[in-house]
Steps between C-alpha positions, in 0.01 A plus 500: 500500500857502623651850580830630607509844671835662576538787759779673692650711226606848538787741529813377687830658548817317387616269786163493657250222497155397362286188525259409203227257543326275259173366616321222297133405496388155409672174536803562274722643757590193701580282195693760314849640475477873531724746295576864536575699190566860447480737201687821465372779263568389138660181623386144484344316795766289662470243773664606840442229740281184555376258770395146448209316658758335740644833589831491288592829380717662231579836354687679247865625581409865508280454811676226678577595864252800479155351409337212685192300395284322752145359500237447764261237379246563786462851350531416138776759490844532350728773624783682342740662744700752326814622710754752389317568183673696235375751237529230232244302694228747395230310308143371513512157699281226406421152643405208287366158584448265204363726211341737752656839562434777733438859412837607622621752757727794434834525686710816464842512668614858526648743743 
C-alpha cells in the first residue's frame, strides 16, 4: 500500500519561512513526478509546484521566486521550502504521486 505523509505545516508570519515535507512509502516515489497542491477554505484544490523524476521543476506564477521544491530520493522525501509567505498562501497543502494523495498539512500565514 503506497502512502504519502505530509508534515511541517503550522503558523508562520508573513515574510518568514517554513519547510513542508512529503514522505512516500513503497516504490512509487523514485519513479514518480511529485506535485504539491493547496486548497484554501471554500476554494478548489490547485497545483502549486512540481518536480519530475529527473529533477526538473516548475511552479505557478504566484509562488515563483518564493517557493522551492526539491527531492531527496534516498529519503523518499520531497520538500517544499516556503520563503516570504503571504497571507494568501494560507491553505491545506497536499502532495500527490500518481493517483495517490497525502492527507494534507495546514499552513497559516498570519501576523
